[in-house]
PyMOL Python script that loads the backbone (N, CA, C, O; Angstrom):
from pymol import cmd

cmd.read_pdbstr("""\
ATOM      1  N   MET A   1     130.774  84.444 129.535  1.00  0.00           N
ATOM      2  CA  MET A   1     130.775  85.576 130.442  1.00  0.00           C
ATOM      3  C   MET A   1     129.482  86.377 130.335  1.00  0.00           C
ATOM      4  O   MET A   1     129.064  87.046 131.280  1.00  0.00           O
ATOM      5  N   LEU A   2     128.890  86.298 129.219  1.00  0.00           N
ATOM      6  CA  LEU A   2     127.668  87.062 129.015  1.00  0.00           C
ATOM      7  C   LEU A   2     126.425  86.315 129.493  1.00  0.00           C
ATOM      8  O   LEU A   2     125.384  86.930 129.724  1.00  0.00           O
ATOM      9  N   LEU A   3     126.524  85.014 129.641  1.00  0.00           N
ATOM     10  CA  LEU A   3     125.372  84.202 130.018  1.00  0.00           C
ATOM     11  C   LEU A   3     124.804  84.540 131.393  1.00  0.00           C
ATOM     12  O   LEU A   3     123.583  84.649 131.511  1.00  0.00           O
ATOM     13  N   PRO A   4     125.618  84.713 132.446  1.00  0.00           N
ATOM     14  CA  PRO A   4     125.025  85.073 133.745  1.00  0.00           C
ATOM     15  C   PRO A   4     124.272  86.402 133.714  1.00  0.00           C
ATOM     16  O   PRO A   4     123.226  86.550 134.347  1.00  0.00           O
ATOM     17  N   VAL A   5     124.806  87.345 132.984  1.00  0.00           N
ATOM     18  CA  VAL A   5     124.137  88.645 132.876  1.00  0.00           C
ATOM     19  C   VAL A   5     122.823  88.492 132.115  1.00  0.00           C
ATOM     20  O   VAL A   5     121.808  89.076 132.496  1.00  0.00           O
ATOM     21  N   SER A   6     122.845  87.715 131.054  1.00  0.00           N
ATOM     22  CA  SER A   6     121.628  87.492 130.275  1.00  0.00           C
ATOM     23  C   SER A   6     120.562  86.780 131.099  1.00  0.00           C
ATOM     24  O   SER A   6     119.386  87.136 131.032  1.00  0.00           O
ATOM     25  N   LEU A   7     120.964  85.782 131.873  1.00  0.00           N
ATOM     26  CA  LEU A   7     120.004  85.080 132.721  1.00  0.00           C
ATOM     27  C   LEU A   7     119.407  86.005 133.775  1.00  0.00           C
ATOM     28  O   LEU A   7     118.218  85.922 134.080  1.00  0.00           O
ATOM     29  N   THR A   8     120.231  86.881 134.327  1.00  0.00           N
ATOM     30  CA  THR A   8     119.738  87.835 135.317  1.00  0.00           C
ATOM     31  C   THR A   8     118.732  88.799 134.692  1.00  0.00           C
ATOM     32  O   THR A   8     117.702  89.104 135.294  1.00  0.00           O
ATOM     33  N   VAL A   9     119.028  89.268 133.506  1.00  0.00           N
ATOM     34  CA  VAL A   9     118.115  90.181 132.815  1.00  0.00           C
ATOM     35  C   VAL A   9     116.792  89.483 132.508  1.00  0.00           C
ATOM     36  O   VAL A   9     115.723  90.066 132.689  1.00  0.00           O
ATOM     37  N   VAL A  10     116.863  88.241 132.044  1.00  0.00           N
ATOM     38  CA  VAL A  10     115.640  87.491 131.747  1.00  0.00           C
ATOM     39  C   VAL A  10     114.822  87.285 133.017  1.00  0.00           C
ATOM     40  O   VAL A  10     113.597  87.409 132.990  1.00  0.00           O
ATOM     41  N   LEU A  11     115.482  86.973 134.122  1.00  0.00           N
ATOM     42  CA  LEU A  11     114.786  86.777 135.391  1.00  0.00           C
ATOM     43  C   LEU A  11     114.088  88.055 135.841  1.00  0.00           C
ATOM     44  O   LEU A  11     112.917  88.024 136.219  1.00  0.00           O
ATOM     45  N   ILE A  12     114.789  89.156 135.803  1.00  0.00           N
ATOM     46  CA  ILE A  12     114.207  90.426 136.247  1.00  0.00           C
ATOM     47  C   ILE A  12     113.047  90.840 135.347  1.00  0.00           C
ATOM     48  O   ILE A  12     112.007  91.270 135.845  1.00  0.00           O
ATOM     49  N   ARG A  13     113.210  90.718 134.038  1.00  0.00           N
ATOM     50  CA  ARG A  13     112.133  91.100 133.119  1.00  0.00           C
ATOM     51  C   ARG A  13     110.933  90.166 133.256  1.00  0.00           C
ATOM     52  O   ARG A  13     109.787  90.596 133.124  1.00  0.00           O
ATOM     53  N   GLY A  14     111.198  88.895 133.519  1.00  0.00           N
ATOM     54  CA  GLY A  14     110.103  87.952 133.727  1.00  0.00           C
ATOM     55  C   GLY A  14     109.307  88.277 134.965  1.00  0.00           C
ATOM     56  O   GLY A  14     108.079  88.188 134.962  1.00  0.00           O
ATOM     57  N   LEU A  15     110.001  88.655 136.034  1.00  0.00           N
ATOM     58  CA  LEU A  15     109.307  89.036 137.262  1.00  0.00           C
ATOM     59  C   LEU A  15     108.522  90.326 137.080  1.00  0.00           C
ATOM     60  O   LEU A  15     107.440  90.481 137.647  1.00  0.00           O
ATOM     61  N   GLU A  16     109.055  91.245 136.297  1.00  0.00           N
ATOM     62  CA  GLU A  16     108.331  92.488 136.035  1.00  0.00           C
ATOM     63  C   GLU A  16     107.074  92.240 135.202  1.00  0.00           C
ATOM     64  O   GLU A  16     106.099  92.983 135.313  1.00  0.00           O
ATOM     65  N   ALA A  17     107.095  91.211 134.379  1.00  0.00           N
ATOM     66  CA  ALA A  17     105.914  90.895 133.570  1.00  0.00           C
ATOM     67  C   ALA A  17     104.742  90.487 134.447  1.00  0.00           C
ATOM     68  O   ALA A  17     103.589  90.714 134.082  1.00  0.00           O
ATOM     69  N   PHE A  18     105.023  89.885 135.601  1.00  0.00           N
ATOM     70  CA  PHE A  18     103.948  89.500 136.512  1.00  0.00           C
ATOM     71  C   PHE A  18     103.396  90.701 137.277  1.00  0.00           C
ATOM     72  O   PHE A  18     102.329  90.609 137.885  1.00  0.00           O
ATOM     73  N   LYS A  19     104.105  91.817 137.253  1.00  0.00           N
ATOM     74  CA  LYS A  19     103.669  92.992 138.007  1.00  0.00           C
ATOM     75  C   LYS A  19     102.951  94.018 137.127  1.00  0.00           C
ATOM     76  O   LYS A  19     102.700  95.138 137.574  1.00  0.00           O
ATOM     77  N   LEU A  20     102.623  93.663 135.913  1.00  0.00           N
ATOM     78  CA  LEU A  20     101.946  94.589 135.006  1.00  0.00           C
ATOM     79  C   LEU A  20     100.460  94.637 135.319  1.00  0.00           C
ATOM     80  O   LEU A  20      99.653  94.010 134.632  1.00  0.00           O
ATOM     81  N   PHE A  21     100.112  95.358 136.322  1.00  0.00           N
ATOM     82  CA  PHE A  21      98.699  95.494 136.673  1.00  0.00           C
ATOM     83  C   PHE A  21      98.218  96.902 136.385  1.00  0.00           C
ATOM     84  O   PHE A  21      97.238  97.092 135.665  1.00  0.00           O
ATOM     85  N   ASP A  22      98.895  97.878 136.938  1.00  0.00           N
ATOM     86  CA  ASP A  22      98.437  99.257 136.826  1.00  0.00           C
ATOM     87  C   ASP A  22      98.457  99.770 135.394  1.00  0.00           C
ATOM     88  O   ASP A  22      97.550 100.494 134.985  1.00  0.00           O
ATOM     89  N   ILE A  23      99.476  99.407 134.630  1.00  0.00           N
ATOM     90  CA  ILE A  23      99.574  99.885 133.251  1.00  0.00           C
ATOM     91  C   ILE A  23      98.421  99.334 132.413  1.00  0.00           C
ATOM     92  O   ILE A  23      97.803 100.065 131.639  1.00  0.00           O
ATOM     93  N   VAL A  24      98.139  98.055 132.569  1.00  0.00           N
ATOM     94  CA  VAL A  24      97.064  97.430 131.794  1.00  0.00           C
ATOM     95  C   VAL A  24      95.707  98.004 132.185  1.00  0.00           C
ATOM     96  O   VAL A  24      94.870  98.260 131.319  1.00  0.00           O
ATOM     97  N   VAL A  25      95.484  98.206 133.466  1.00  0.00           N
ATOM     98  CA  VAL A  25      94.194  98.738 133.918  1.00  0.00           C
ATOM     99  C   VAL A  25      93.982 100.154 133.400  1.00  0.00           C
ATOM    100  O   VAL A  25      92.894 100.486 132.930  1.00  0.00           O
ATOM    101  N   VAL A  26      95.000 100.980 133.483  1.00  0.00           N
ATOM    102  CA  VAL A  26      94.862 102.373 133.054  1.00  0.00           C
ATOM    103  C   VAL A  26      94.718 102.474 131.542  1.00  0.00           C
ATOM    104  O   VAL A  26      93.885 103.235 131.050  1.00  0.00           O
ATOM    105  N   MET A  27      95.520 101.714 130.800  1.00  0.00           N
ATOM    106  CA  MET A  27      95.530 101.880 129.347  1.00  0.00           C
ATOM    107  C   MET A  27      94.377 101.161 128.650  1.00  0.00           C
ATOM    108  O   MET A  27      93.750 101.731 127.757  1.00  0.00           O
ATOM    109  N   THR A  28      94.084  99.909 129.045  1.00  0.00           N
ATOM    110  CA  THR A  28      93.089  99.148 128.286  1.00  0.00           C
ATOM    111  C   THR A  28      91.962  98.596 129.137  1.00  0.00           C
ATOM    112  O   THR A  28      90.905  98.250 128.608  1.00  0.00           O
ATOM    113  N   GLY A  29      92.160  98.506 130.434  1.00  0.00           N
ATOM    114  CA  GLY A  29      91.145  97.904 131.291  1.00  0.00           C
ATOM    115  C   GLY A  29      90.985  96.414 131.054  1.00  0.00           C
ATOM    116  O   GLY A  29      89.968  95.830 131.427  1.00  0.00           O
ATOM    117  N   GLY A  30      91.981  95.795 130.435  1.00  0.00           N
ATOM    118  CA  GLY A  30      91.922  94.370 130.162  1.00  0.00           C
ATOM    119  C   GLY A  30      91.302  94.022 128.828  1.00  0.00           C
ATOM    120  O   GLY A  30      91.229  92.848 128.465  1.00  0.00           O
ATOM    121  N   GLY A  31      90.862  95.006 128.107  1.00  0.00           N
ATOM    122  CA  GLY A  31      90.141  94.729 126.873  1.00  0.00           C
ATOM    123  C   GLY A  31      90.973  94.994 125.643  1.00  0.00           C
ATOM    124  O   GLY A  31      92.133  95.382 125.783  1.00  0.00           O
ATOM    125  N   PRO A  32      90.464  94.813 124.471  1.00  0.00           N
ATOM    126  CA  PRO A  32      89.113  94.375 124.165  1.00  0.00           C
ATOM    127  C   PRO A  32      88.904  92.908 124.535  1.00  0.00           C
ATOM    128  O   PRO A  32      89.755  92.053 124.291  1.00  0.00           O
ATOM    129  N   GLY A  33      87.784  92.661 125.110  1.00  0.00           N
ATOM    130  CA  GLY A  33      87.512  91.321 125.636  1.00  0.00           C
ATOM    131  C   GLY A  33      88.438  91.052 126.803  1.00  0.00           C
ATOM    132  O   GLY A  33      88.417  91.773 127.800  1.00  0.00           O
ATOM    133  N   THR A  34      89.236  90.034 126.682  1.00  0.00           N
ATOM    134  CA  THR A  34      90.257  89.748 127.694  1.00  0.00           C
ATOM    135  C   THR A  34      91.634  89.667 127.045  1.00  0.00           C
ATOM    136  O   THR A  34      92.509  88.951 127.532  1.00  0.00           O
ATOM    137  N   ALA A  35      91.829  90.399 125.944  1.00  0.00           N
ATOM    138  CA  ALA A  35      93.059  90.293 125.163  1.00  0.00           C
ATOM    139  C   ALA A  35      94.294  90.741 125.930  1.00  0.00           C
ATOM    140  O   ALA A  35      95.366  90.163 125.753  1.00  0.00           O
ATOM    141  N   THR A  36      94.170  91.756 126.777  1.00  0.00           N
ATOM    142  CA  THR A  36      95.335  92.251 127.505  1.00  0.00           C
ATOM    143  C   THR A  36      95.245  91.966 128.993  1.00  0.00           C
ATOM    144  O   THR A  36      95.920  92.614 129.792  1.00  0.00           O
ATOM    145  N   GLU A  37      94.424  91.010 129.367  1.00  0.00           N
ATOM    146  CA  GLU A  37      94.258  90.678 130.781  1.00  0.00           C
ATOM    147  C   GLU A  37      95.435  89.828 131.258  1.00  0.00           C
ATOM    148  O   GLU A  37      95.786  88.835 130.621  1.00  0.00           O
ATOM    149  N   THR A  38      96.039  90.218 132.374  1.00  0.00           N
ATOM    150  CA  THR A  38      97.146  89.462 132.953  1.00  0.00           C
ATOM    151  C   THR A  38      96.629  88.584 134.091  1.00  0.00           C
ATOM    152  O   THR A  38      95.467  88.683 134.485  1.00  0.00           O
ATOM    153  N   VAL A  39      97.501  87.728 134.611  1.00  0.00           N
ATOM    154  CA  VAL A  39      97.099  86.835 135.698  1.00  0.00           C
ATOM    155  C   VAL A  39      96.741  87.642 136.939  1.00  0.00           C
ATOM    156  O   VAL A  39      95.758  87.339 137.615  1.00  0.00           O
ATOM    157  N   THR A  40      97.532  88.667 137.243  1.00  0.00           N
ATOM    158  CA  THR A  40      97.242  89.475 138.423  1.00  0.00           C
ATOM    159  C   THR A  40      95.934  90.249 138.260  1.00  0.00           C
ATOM    160  O   THR A  40      95.176  90.410 139.217  1.00  0.00           O
ATOM    161  N   MET A  41      95.681  90.719 137.055  1.00  0.00           N
ATOM    162  CA  MET A  41      94.429  91.429 136.816  1.00  0.00           C
ATOM    163  C   MET A  41      93.244  90.470 136.911  1.00  0.00           C
ATOM    164  O   MET A  41      92.189  90.836 137.431  1.00  0.00           O
ATOM    165  N   TYR A  42      93.410  89.258 136.418  1.00  0.00           N
ATOM    166  CA  TYR A  42      92.340  88.261 136.515  1.00  0.00           C
ATOM    167  C   TYR A  42      92.029  87.946 137.975  1.00  0.00           C
ATOM    168  O   TYR A  42      90.862  87.844 138.355  1.00  0.00           O
ATOM    169  N   ALA A  43      93.063  87.792 138.790  1.00  0.00           N
ATOM    170  CA  ALA A  43      92.846  87.527 140.219  1.00  0.00           C
ATOM    171  C   ALA A  43      92.110  88.696 140.873  1.00  0.00           C
ATOM    172  O   ALA A  43      91.222  88.488 141.699  1.00  0.00           O
ATOM    173  N   TYR A  44      92.476  89.911 140.509  1.00  0.00           N
ATOM    174  CA  TYR A  44      91.806  91.094 141.049  1.00  0.00           C
ATOM    175  C   TYR A  44      90.333  91.128 140.640  1.00  0.00           C
ATOM    176  O   TYR A  44      89.463  91.394 141.469  1.00  0.00           O
ATOM    177  N   LEU A  45      90.060  90.863 139.377  1.00  0.00           N
ATOM    178  CA  LEU A  45      88.674  90.889 138.901  1.00  0.00           C
ATOM    179  C   LEU A  45      87.836  89.796 139.552  1.00  0.00           C
ATOM    180  O   LEU A  45      86.669  90.014 139.878  1.00  0.00           O
ATOM    181  N   VAL A  46      88.433  88.618 139.742  1.00  0.00           N
ATOM    182  CA  VAL A  46      87.707  87.529 140.402  1.00  0.00           C
ATOM    183  C   VAL A  46      87.365  87.929 141.830  1.00  0.00           C
ATOM    184  O   VAL A  46      86.267  87.649 142.311  1.00  0.00           O
ATOM    185  N   ALA A  47      88.300  88.581 142.505  1.00  0.00           N
ATOM    186  CA  ALA A  47      88.074  88.956 143.905  1.00  0.00           C
ATOM    187  C   ALA A  47      87.103  90.124 144.033  1.00  0.00           C
ATOM    188  O   ALA A  47      86.172  90.068 144.836  1.00  0.00           O
ATOM    189  N   MET A  48      87.308  91.164 143.263  1.00  0.00           N
ATOM    190  CA  MET A  48      86.547  92.392 143.469  1.00  0.00           C
ATOM    191  C   MET A  48      85.223  92.436 142.706  1.00  0.00           C
ATOM    192  O   MET A  48      84.223  92.917 143.239  1.00  0.00           O
ATOM    193  N   LYS A  49      85.202  91.948 141.481  1.00  0.00           N
ATOM    194  CA  LYS A  49      83.961  91.981 140.711  1.00  0.00           C
ATOM    195  C   LYS A  49      83.046  90.824 141.064  1.00  0.00           C
ATOM    196  O   LYS A  49      81.844  91.007 141.261  1.00  0.00           O
ATOM    197  N   ASN A  50      83.622  89.629 141.143  1.00  0.00           N
ATOM    198  CA  ASN A  50      82.809  88.441 141.384  1.00  0.00           C
ATOM    199  C   ASN A  50      82.645  88.143 142.863  1.00  0.00           C
ATOM    200  O   ASN A  50      81.762  87.373 143.244  1.00  0.00           O
ATOM    201  N   GLY A  51      83.479  88.738 143.701  1.00  0.00           N
ATOM    202  CA  GLY A  51      83.391  88.512 145.137  1.00  0.00           C
ATOM    203  C   GLY A  51      83.875  87.141 145.573  1.00  0.00           C
ATOM    204  O   GLY A  51      83.563  86.696 146.678  1.00  0.00           O
ATOM    205  N   ASN A  52      84.625  86.472 144.725  1.00  0.00           N
ATOM    206  CA  ASN A  52      85.114  85.132 145.027  1.00  0.00           C
ATOM    207  C   ASN A  52      86.544  85.228 145.558  1.00  0.00           C
ATOM    208  O   ASN A  52      87.504  84.994 144.824  1.00  0.00           O
ATOM    209  N   LEU A  53      86.674  85.570 146.830  1.00  0.00           N
ATOM    210  CA  LEU A  53      87.990  85.803 147.416  1.00  0.00           C
ATOM    211  C   LEU A  53      88.809  84.527 147.544  1.00  0.00           C
ATOM    212  O   LEU A  53      90.034  84.570 147.437  1.00  0.00           O
ATOM    213  N   GLY A  54      88.162  83.405 147.769  1.00  0.00           N
ATOM    214  CA  GLY A  54      88.885  82.143 147.895  1.00  0.00           C
ATOM    215  C   GLY A  54      89.575  81.749 146.603  1.00  0.00           C
ATOM    216  O   GLY A  54      90.741  81.352 146.614  1.00  0.00           O
ATOM    217  N   TYR A  55      88.864  81.856 145.491  1.00  0.00           N
ATOM    218  CA  TYR A  55      89.438  81.514 144.193  1.00  0.00           C
ATOM    219  C   TYR A  55      90.550  82.490 143.818  1.00  0.00           C
ATOM    220  O   TYR A  55      91.581  82.081 143.285  1.00  0.00           O
ATOM    221  N   ALA A  56      90.347  83.775 144.094  1.00  0.00           N
ATOM    222  CA  ALA A  56      91.377  84.774 143.814  1.00  0.00           C
ATOM    223  C   ALA A  56      92.622  84.515 144.649  1.00  0.00           C
ATOM    224  O   ALA A  56      93.743  84.691 144.172  1.00  0.00           O
ATOM    225  N   SER A  57      92.427  84.100 145.886  1.00  0.00           N
ATOM    226  CA  SER A  57      93.561  83.760 146.741  1.00  0.00           C
ATOM    227  C   SER A  57      94.308  82.549 146.199  1.00  0.00           C
ATOM    228  O   SER A  57      95.538  82.511 146.236  1.00  0.00           O
ATOM    229  N   ALA A  58      93.582  81.568 145.700  1.00  0.00           N
ATOM    230  CA  ALA A  58      94.220  80.389 145.106  1.00  0.00           C
ATOM    231  C   ALA A  58      95.029  80.763 143.870  1.00  0.00           C
ATOM    232  O   ALA A  58      96.117  80.229 143.652  1.00  0.00           O
ATOM    233  N   ILE A  59      94.506  81.677 143.063  1.00  0.00           N
ATOM    234  CA  ILE A  59      95.238  82.154 141.888  1.00  0.00           C
ATOM    235  C   ILE A  59      96.522  82.846 142.323  1.00  0.00           C
ATOM    236  O   ILE A  59      97.582  82.619 141.740  1.00  0.00           O
ATOM    237  N   ALA A  60      96.428  83.689 143.344  1.00  0.00           N
ATOM    238  CA  ALA A  60      97.601  84.417 143.826  1.00  0.00           C
ATOM    239  C   ALA A  60      98.659  83.466 144.385  1.00  0.00           C
ATOM    240  O   ALA A  60      99.850  83.654 144.140  1.00  0.00           O
ATOM    241  N   TYR A  61      98.236  82.459 145.127  1.00  0.00           N
ATOM    242  CA  TYR A  61      99.197  81.491 145.655  1.00  0.00           C
ATOM    243  C   TYR A  61      99.828  80.665 144.538  1.00  0.00           C
ATOM    244  O   TYR A  61     101.022  80.370 144.592  1.00  0.00           O
ATOM    245  N   ALA A  62      99.053  80.291 143.539  1.00  0.00           N
ATOM    246  CA  ALA A  62      99.610  79.555 142.403  1.00  0.00           C
ATOM    247  C   ALA A  62     100.641  80.404 141.669  1.00  0.00           C
ATOM    248  O   ALA A  62     101.683  79.902 141.249  1.00  0.00           O
ATOM    249  N   LEU A  63     100.345  81.691 141.518  1.00  0.00           N
ATOM    250  CA  LEU A  63     101.292  82.606 140.887  1.00  0.00           C
ATOM    251  C   LEU A  63     102.557  82.738 141.722  1.00  0.00           C
ATOM    252  O   LEU A  63     103.661  82.769 141.179  1.00  0.00           O
ATOM    253  N   LEU A  64     102.401  82.816 143.036  1.00  0.00           N
ATOM    254  CA  LEU A  64     103.554  82.883 143.931  1.00  0.00           C
ATOM    255  C   LEU A  64     104.429  81.643 143.791  1.00  0.00           C
ATOM    256  O   LEU A  64     105.654  81.753 143.727  1.00  0.00           O
ATOM    257  N   ILE A  65     103.822  80.485 143.745  1.00  0.00           N
ATOM    258  CA  ILE A  65     104.582  79.240 143.615  1.00  0.00           C
ATOM    259  C   ILE A  65     105.294  79.179 142.267  1.00  0.00           C
ATOM    260  O   ILE A  65     106.452  78.767 142.198  1.00  0.00           O
ATOM    261  N   MET A  66     104.613  79.586 141.193  1.00  0.00           N
ATOM    262  CA  MET A  66     105.245  79.590 139.871  1.00  0.00           C
ATOM    263  C   MET A  66     106.449  80.516 139.830  1.00  0.00           C
ATOM    264  O   MET A  66     107.512  80.132 139.342  1.00  0.00           O
ATOM    265  N   VAL A  67     106.291  81.731 140.337  1.00  0.00           N
ATOM    266  CA  VAL A  67     107.386  82.698 140.325  1.00  0.00           C
ATOM    267  C   VAL A  67     108.541  82.213 141.191  1.00  0.00           C
ATOM    268  O   VAL A  67     109.702  82.387 140.820  1.00  0.00           O
ATOM    269  N   THR A  68     108.244  81.609 142.332  1.00  0.00           N
ATOM    270  CA  THR A  68     109.295  81.089 143.205  1.00  0.00           C
ATOM    271  C   THR A  68     110.067  79.969 142.523  1.00  0.00           C
ATOM    272  O   THR A  68     111.296  79.939 142.597  1.00  0.00           O
ATOM    273  N   ILE A  69     109.378  79.057 141.868  1.00  0.00           N
ATOM    274  CA  ILE A  69     110.050  77.953 141.173  1.00  0.00           C
ATOM    275  C   ILE A  69     110.926  78.475 140.043  1.00  0.00           C
ATOM    276  O   ILE A  69     112.060  78.026 139.881  1.00  0.00           O
ATOM    277  N   ILE A  70     110.418  79.408 139.269  1.00  0.00           N
ATOM    278  CA  ILE A  70     111.200  79.980 138.172  1.00  0.00           C
ATOM    279  C   ILE A  70     112.427  80.697 138.712  1.00  0.00           C
ATOM    280  O   ILE A  70     113.519  80.556 138.161  1.00  0.00           O
ATOM    281  N   THR A  71     112.258  81.464 139.783  1.00  0.00           N
ATOM    282  CA  THR A  71     113.384  82.183 140.381  1.00  0.00           C
ATOM    283  C   THR A  71     114.432  81.216 140.917  1.00  0.00           C
ATOM    284  O   THR A  71     115.627  81.419 140.702  1.00  0.00           O
ATOM    285  N   LEU A  72     114.005  80.178 141.605  1.00  0.00           N
ATOM    286  CA  LEU A  72     114.954  79.198 142.130  1.00  0.00           C
ATOM    287  C   LEU A  72     115.691  78.483 141.008  1.00  0.00           C
ATOM    288  O   LEU A  72     116.883  78.202 141.131  1.00  0.00           O
ATOM    289  N   PHE A  73     114.998  78.187 139.919  1.00  0.00           N
ATOM    290  CA  PHE A  73     115.644  77.556 138.774  1.00  0.00           C
ATOM    291  C   PHE A  73     116.741  78.453 138.209  1.00  0.00           C
ATOM    292  O   PHE A  73     117.853  77.988 137.956  1.00  0.00           O
ATOM    293  N   PHE A  74     116.436  79.732 138.010  1.00  0.00           N
ATOM    294  CA  PHE A  74     117.425  80.654 137.468  1.00  0.00           C
ATOM    295  C   PHE A  74     118.596  80.851 138.423  1.00  0.00           C
ATOM    296  O   PHE A  74     119.749  80.866 137.992  1.00  0.00           O
ATOM    297  N   LEU A  75     118.315  81.000 139.702  1.00  0.00           N
ATOM    298  CA  LEU A  75     119.400  81.186 140.669  1.00  0.00           C
ATOM    299  C   LEU A  75     120.287  79.952 140.758  1.00  0.00           C
ATOM    300  O   LEU A  75     121.508  80.069 140.866  1.00  0.00           O
ATOM    301  N   ASN A  76     119.684  78.777 140.715  1.00  0.00           N
ATOM    302  CA  ASN A  76     120.460  77.542 140.731  1.00  0.00           C
ATOM    303  C   ASN A  76     121.335  77.439 139.483  1.00  0.00           C
ATOM    304  O   ASN A  76     122.488  77.016 139.559  1.00  0.00           O
ATOM    305  N   SER A  77     120.790  77.820 138.357  1.00  0.00           N
ATOM    306  CA  SER A  77     121.554  77.812 137.115  1.00  0.00           C
ATOM    307  C   SER A  77     122.726  78.780 137.182  1.00  0.00           C
ATOM    308  O   SER A  77     123.826  78.459 136.732  1.00  0.00           O
ATOM    309  N   LEU A  78     122.496  79.963 137.741  1.00  0.00           N
ATOM    310  CA  LEU A  78     123.584  80.937 137.879  1.00  0.00           C
ATOM    311  C   LEU A  78     124.669  80.422 138.816  1.00  0.00           C
ATOM    312  O   LEU A  78     125.856  80.598 138.541  1.00  0.00           O
ATOM    313  N   ARG A  79     124.282  79.794 139.911  1.00  0.00           N
ATOM    314  CA  ARG A  79     125.268  79.268 140.861  1.00  0.00           C
ATOM    315  C   ARG A  79     126.107  78.161 140.237  1.00  0.00           C
ATOM    316  O   ARG A  79     127.320  78.113 140.437  1.00  0.00           O
ATOM    317  N   ARG A  80     125.466  77.268 139.481  1.00  0.00           N
ATOM    318  CA  ARG A  80     126.209  76.183 138.838  1.00  0.00           C
ATOM    319  C   ARG A  80     127.198  76.728 137.825  1.00  0.00           C
ATOM    320  O   ARG A  80     128.328  76.249 137.737  1.00  0.00           O
ATOM    321  N   ARG A  81     126.784  77.715 137.067  1.00  0.00           N
ATOM    322  CA  ARG A  81     127.688  78.286 136.062  1.00  0.00           C
ATOM    323  C   ARG A  81     128.831  79.056 136.718  1.00  0.00           C
ATOM    324  O   ARG A  81     129.958  79.036 136.222  1.00  0.00           O
ATOM    325  N   ALA A  82     128.549  79.730 137.823  1.00  0.00           N
ATOM    326  CA  ALA A  82     129.607  80.454 138.534  1.00  0.00           C
ATOM    327  C   ALA A  82     130.603  79.476 139.148  1.00  0.00           C
ATOM    328  O   ALA A  82     131.807  79.731 139.145  1.00  0.00           O
ATOM    329  N   ALA A  83     130.107  78.363 139.672  1.00  0.00           N
ATOM    330  CA  ALA A  83     131.001  77.358 140.247  1.00  0.00           C
ATOM    331  C   ALA A  83     131.838  76.695 139.160  1.00  0.00           C
ATOM    332  O   ALA A  83     133.002  76.371 139.393  1.00  0.00           O
ATOM    333  N   ALA A  84     131.274  76.491 137.993  1.00  0.00           N
ATOM    334  CA  ALA A  84     132.017  75.879 136.891  1.00  0.00           C
ATOM    335  C   ALA A  84     133.065  76.832 136.334  1.00  0.00           C
ATOM    336  O   ALA A  84     134.097  76.392 135.827  1.00  0.00           O
ATOM    337  N   ALA A  85     132.812  78.121 136.423  1.00  0.00           N
ATOM    338  CA  ALA A  85     133.755  79.110 135.901  1.00  0.00           C
ATOM    339  C   ALA A  85     134.973  79.276 136.797  1.00  0.00           C
ATOM    340  O   ALA A  85     136.032  79.705 136.339  1.00  0.00           O
ATOM    341  N   GLU A  86     134.827  78.937 138.068  1.00  0.00           N
ATOM    342  CA  GLU A  86     135.950  79.105 138.996  1.00  0.00           C
ATOM    343  C   GLU A  86     136.876  78.000 138.852  1.00  0.00           C
ATOM    344  O   GLU A  86     137.892  77.952 139.546  1.00  0.00           O
TER     345      GLU A  86
END
""", "prot")
cmd.dss("prot")
cmd.show_as("cartoon", "prot")
cmd.util.cbc("prot")
cmd.orient("prot")
């Protein structure tokens, strides 16, 4: 009974981890070095600092595909467990 709730919490927290842009920029700016740089921050830096919009767009689309696959996996797992419980 606790597994569906746990999977939902993991899914939501995982999605929030991809949205950590503003906190990292304000607190550390991605440093020291690139120690606290996230994927979204890297895409932003590639686009705005380096002016490479095509590569930044490819990073963003790859991130979108990864998040979509992970979300579909979790939702499919929740549906199978709910169907088995009935």
